[in-house]
DOLO-296062 format. One record per atom (N, C-alpha, C, O): x, y, z; residue in three letters. Coordinates in steps of 0.05 Angstrom, whole numbers, plus 5000, padded with zeros to 4 digits. Layout:
! residues N
XYZALA;...
//
This chain:
! residues 114
501749765000UNK;500050005000UNK;501850255000UNK;503950265013UNK;500950454985UNK;502250714985UNK;500350914995UNK;497850894991UNK;501351125008UNK;499651335019UNK;500851605010UNK;503151665014UNK;499051764997UNK;499752044990UNK;498052225007UNK;495652185010UNK;499352425019UNK;497952615036UNK;497652885023UNK;499552985011UNK;495252995025UNK;494753275016UNK;493053405038UNK;491253275049UNK;493553655043UNK;491853815061UNK;490254005045UNK;491354175030UNK;487653985048UNK;485754175035UNK;484254315057UNK;482554205070UNK;485054575061UNK;484154725083UNK;484654575109UNK;486954505114UNK;482654515125UNK;483154385150UNK;482654075149UNK;482453945169UNK;482353975124UNK;481953685120UNK;484553565109UNK;485653665089UNK;485453345121UNK;487653195110UNK;486652965093UNK;485052795103UNK;487352965068UNK;486552745050UNK;488852555047UNK;491152625040UNK;488252295053UNK;490252085049UNK;489251915026UNK;487151785028UNK;490851905005UNK;490151744982UNK;491651474985UNK;494051464985UNK;490051264988UNK;491150994991UNK;491150864964UNK;489150874949UNK;493350734957UNK;493450584931UNK;494750314935UNK;496350274954UNK;494250134917UNK;495249864919UNK;493449684935UNK;490949704932UNK;494549504951UNK;493049314966UNK;493449374996UNK;495749415005UNK;491249375011UNK;491349415040UNK;491049145052UNK;488749035055UNK;493249025061UNK;493248745069UNK;494448685096UNK;494548455105UNK;495348885110UNK;496648845136UNK;499648855135UNK;500748995117UNK;500948725153UNK;503848735154UNK;504849015162UNK;503849135180UNK;506749115147UNK;507849375152UNK;505849595148UNK;506049815160UNK;503749545131UNK;501749745126UNK;500349835152UNK;499650065155UNK;499949645170UNK;498549715195UNK;500049925211UNK;498850125219UNK;502549875215UNK;504150065231UNK;504450325217UNK;504250545229UNK;504950315191UNK;505250565175UNK;502750735177UNK;502850975183UNK;500450615173UNK;497850765173UNK;497250865202UNK;496551105205UNK;497650695222UNK;496950775249UNK;498851005259UNK;497951185272UNK;501350985252UNK;503251195260UNK;502551455246UNK;502751675259UNK;501751445221UNK;500951695207UNK;498551815220UNK;498452055224UNK;496551655226UNK;494051755239UNK;494751885266UNK;493752095273UNK;496451755282UNK;497251855308UNK;498652125305UNK;498252305320UNK;500452145285UNK;501852395280UNK;500052615271UNK;500252845280UNK;498052555254UNK;496152755246UNK;494552865270UNK;494253105272UNK;493752685287UNK;492252775311UNK;493952935329UNK;493053135340UNK;496452855333UNK;498353005349UNK;498853285338UNK;499253475353UNK;498653315312UNK;499053575298UNK;496453735297UNK;496453955286UNK;494353635309UNK;491753775309UNK;490153735284UNK;488153885281UNK;490853555267UNK;489353495242UNK;487253285249UNK;487753045250UNK;484753385254UNK;482653205264UNK;480553145243UNK;478652995249UNK;480753255219UNK;478953185197UNK;480453035176UNK;482153145162UNK;479852775174UNK;481452605156UNK;479552465136UNK;477552355143UNK;480352485111UNK;478852365089UNK;480652155076UNK;482852225066UNK;479751905075UNK;481251695061UNK;480051665033UNK;477751595030UNK;481651735013UNK;480851694985UNK;481851414977UNK;484151364975UNK;479851234973UNK;480550954966UNK;480250894937UNK;480150664929UNK;480151104920UNK;479751064891UNK;481850894878UNK;481250764858UNK;484350894888UNK;486450734876UNK;487250494892UNK;489250364888UNK;485550424911UNK;485950184927UNK;484749954912UNK;482349944907UNK;486449754905UNK;485449544888UNK;484349304904UNK;482649164893UNK;485149274928UNK;484149054944UNK;484549104974UNK;486349244982UNK;482748984990UNK;482949005019UNK;482148725030UNK;480148615021UNK;483748625049UNK;482948375062UNK;482048435090UNK;481748665098UNK;481548225106UNK;480448265133UNK;482448415150UNK;481548575167UNK;484948365147UNK;486948515162UNK;486948815154UNK;487148995171UNK;486548865128UNK;486349145119UNK;483849275130UNK;483949515137UNK;481649135132UNK;479249245145UNK;479849315174UNK;478949525184UNK;481349145187UNK;482149205215UNK;483849455217UNK;483549605236UNK;485549505197UNK;487149745197UNK;485349995194UNK;485750185209UNK;483349975177UNK;481450205174UNK;479950245199UNK;479550475208UNK;478950035212UNK;477450055237UNK;479150175259UNK;478250345274UNK;481650085260UNK;483450195281UNK;483950495276UNK;483950645296UNK;484250575251UNK;484650855245UNK;482151015252UNK;482351235264UNK;479850905245UNK;477351045251UNK;477051075281UNK;476251295291UNK;477650865297UNK;477350875326UNK;479351085338UNK;478551235355UNK;481751085328UNK;483751275338UNK;482851565333UNK;483051735351UNK;481951615309UNK;481051885302UNK;478651965319UNK;478552185329UNK;476751785321UNK;474351855337UNK;475051895366UNK;474052095378UNK;476651725377UNK;477551765405UNK;479252015409UNK;479352125432UNK;480452105388UNK;482052355389UNK;480452595384UNK;481552815381UNK;477752565382UNK;476052795377UNK;475752875348UNK;474953095342UNK;476552695330UNK;476452765302UNK;474352615286UNK;472752465298UNK;474452645260UNK;472552515242UNK;474152395219UNK;475952525207UNK;473452145212UNK;474752005190UNK;472551915171UNK;470651785179UNK;472851985145UNK;470851915125UNK;472251785101UNK;474651805098UNK;470751645085UNK;471751505061UNK;470651625036UNK;468251715035UNK;472251635015UNK;471251734989UNK;472351554967UNK;474351424969UNK;470951564944UNK;471751424920UNK;472251124925UNK;474251014915UNK;470550994939UNK;470850714946UNK;470150554921UNK;467850574911UNK;471950384912UNK;471450214889UNK;469250014896UNK;468749944919UNK;467849934875UNK;465449754878UNK;466149504893UNK;464549414911UNK;468349374887UNK;469049124901UNK;469649164930UNK;469048994947UNK;470849394937UNK;471349454965UNK;468849544979UNK;468449475003UNK;467149684965UNK;464549764976UNK;462949514984UNK;461549505004UNK;463049304967UNK;461549064973UNK;462648924998UNK;461148805013UNK;465248935002UNK;466448825027UNK;465448985051UNK;464748865071UNK;465249245048UNK;464149405070UNK;461249335076UNK;460449335099UNK;459749285055UNK;456949215058UNK;456648945072UNK;455048915091UNK;458048745062UNK;457948475073UNK;458648465103UNK;457448325119UNK;460648625110UNK;461648625138UNK;460048825156UNK;460648855179UNK;458148965144UNK;456549165157UNK;458149415165UNK;457149585180UNK;460549435156UNK;462149665162UNK;461149915147UNK;461950145154UNK;459449875127UNK;458250105114UNK;456450265132UNK;455750495127UNK;455650145155UNK;454050285175UNK;455850445194UNK;454950615209UNK;458450385193UNK;460350525211UNK;461650755197UNK;461850975208UNK;462650705173UNK;464050915158UNK;462151085141UNK;460350985129UNK;462651345142UNK;461251525123UNK;462751505097UNK;465151565096UNK;461351435076UNK;462651415050UNK;461351595030UNK;458951645031UNK;462951695011UNK;461951884991UNK;463051804964UNK;465251704962UNK;461451844942UNK;462351754916UNK;464851894906UNK;466551764892UNK;465252144913UNK;467652294904UNK;468952444927UNK;467752494948UNK;471452504923UNK;472852664943UNK;471552934947UNK;471253024970UNK;470753064926UNK;469553334928UNK;466953324944UNK;466453494961UNK;465353114940UNK;462853094955UNK;463453054985UNK;461953155002UNK;465452904991UNK;466152855019UNK;467253105032UNK;466653175055UNK;468953255017UNK;470153495029UNK;468153705038UNK;468453835058UNK;465953725022UNK;463853915029UNK;462553845056UNK;461754025071UNK;462453595062UNK;461153515087UNK;462753575112UNK;461653585134UNK;465353635109UNK;466953705132UNK;466453985142UNK;467154055164UNK;465254155125UNK;464754425132UNK;462954455157UNK;463154655171UNK;461254255162UNK;459454275184UNK;460454135209UNK;459054115230UNK;462854035208UNK;463953885231UNK;465054075252UNK;466153995273UNK;
//
């Protein structure tokens, strides 16, 4: 998995690409989330448009990030979720946990009211 970071106003966009499967990805992602929170960046948007696959460990990584951000007083949302990953979220009922948006732009607008 690769992560590209962009800050758009007070929202940090993390573009995930490749496969989210665990291993080193877990520590890399969790450390990045902790650093963002420590820096006061509490609005985080994960753009999953270039994420080709996620397994159960990858889902755990997303859940861990979501929990860390929420416990830190922040908000984490998902955008551009590919159809195959969206179906995994639906099957696992995680679609009821994560706020997801079809595009990054649509998701960014929703942070204005946070």
